[in-house]
N, C-alpha and C positions, 0 to 999 in steps of 0.2 A: 503494502498499499503503501511506500514510500514516495515523496515526494520526486517527481522528475527534475533530475541538476537543470533544464533549461529555464523552470521557472520560479529557481531563487537562488541565493549569491550571499556573498559576505563578502566585504571588501575592508580593509584594513590598510589607513592613511597615514602617514607622518610628516609633519611639518615642523621646522625650527622658526620660530617667530622670534623678534632682538625686540620684544616688549616684557614688562616686567610681568612673570607666572600669574598673579594674585590677580590685578586688572583684567587680563587673557580669560582667565577662569569666573570673573564676576561677569565679564557680558558673555561669554556663552551659557551660564548657566542660568540665563534670563530667555525664557523662549521666546517671548517679545523679539528679540531680537534677531531672530533666525532669516526673518526677508531682506534683513542686511547684509548677510555674510551666507547666506545657505542656498547655493545656485537652483534654482528651479522651485524654490520656494515665493509663491504668489502673493500669498498672505497667509496671518497668522492671528485667530482669531480665537483672543482666551473664552474656556467654559466654565470657568467654576475653577476653584482651586487646582493648580499643577495640569491641568487640563487642557486641550487645545483643539482647534482642526486648523488643517494647516490645506492650503489648496495650491497641487504641485502639479506641473507639466513632469509626464511620462511617456514614455516609446507606446503605449496604450490609451494614451488622451489624459486627459485633466483628471485627476481622482484627487479628493477630500478626508485622507486619512485623519480619525481622531489619532489624539498624541495623548500621552499622560505621561510625564518626569516618576520616575518611581525611588531615584536617588539625587541627591546633590551635596556635596561636600563643597570646599575649599578649593580643590582639584580637580573634579570631577563631576558630570552629567551623566544619566544615563534615562533612558525614556524607551516606553514601548509603545507600539500602533495599538489602537483597539479597536480599530474599523479599516476596510478596506485591501489593508496589507498584514502581513504578519510578520512579527519581529520587531525590531528597533534600533537602537546605537545608542552609540556612549563615545564622549570626549575626554581624555583624561587630559589634564596640564600637569606637566614637570620641572623644575624647574631645573634650568644648565647653569655652566659653571659661569658662564658671560653676563649673567642677574637677565635673561630671555630665557624660554622654554621651550621644552619638545611639546605640541599638541597630537595626540593620538586621536583615531577617529576609529571607531569599526563600526558598521551595519550590516545588519542582518536581515534579507526579508525574504519573504517570498508571498505569491497573490494566494489569496481565500479565491477556494472552488470555482464560487459562480464568477467569478472574473476568465473561466479557464479558456470561454470559446476565445477571447482575445488571445490566447497563451502564444499563440504562434506569432505574433508582436512582440510579446516580453520577450524575447531570446535575447534580445539585445539588452536586457534590464542590467545584466550584473555589469556589461562595460558599461553603458549609460551611469549606473550607480557610481560606478570608477570612475569616468570622468566626471562626474557634478560632485563628487566628493573632492579629486586632487584642484579642481575649478575651487570649489567651495573655499578652503586651505588658505588658497591662493590671497585671495579674497579678502579672508579672515586674518591674514597676515600683513597686507599694504592696507587695512582699516588701522589695524592697531599699532602698527610700524610709526603710520602716519600721525596719529595721534599723539598730542603734546601734552602729558602729564604734570 
């Protein structure tokens, strides 16, 4: 019964950022900032404490998954999707020796069965997620390094 690998994936990406780790962690831990730095996120609608609805462009068109933040610390945030997509993601911010930080993004996802009729177009999802993830961390880097604290 296992899911076909074509319809799921996981992404691990790292990016060095020359900005104080606590500033970066504080910024990414507020999910309302997601549309500023997450490529593909068109809007973020708060639904209540630690729950949000995202509007995302995806290889199967626009999807609006609900997200719940399940863990937040001074160095990380972790979330799960509660509709449309199964899976979740996390961001870990680790200080480096130069006063900057290393940001690690991990994402896991697969489509719920009711989307399977569109799954032929989802084959590129892992590549899509990796590209968007890489572009997102690059955007985050530029945003954080451009800010004057």
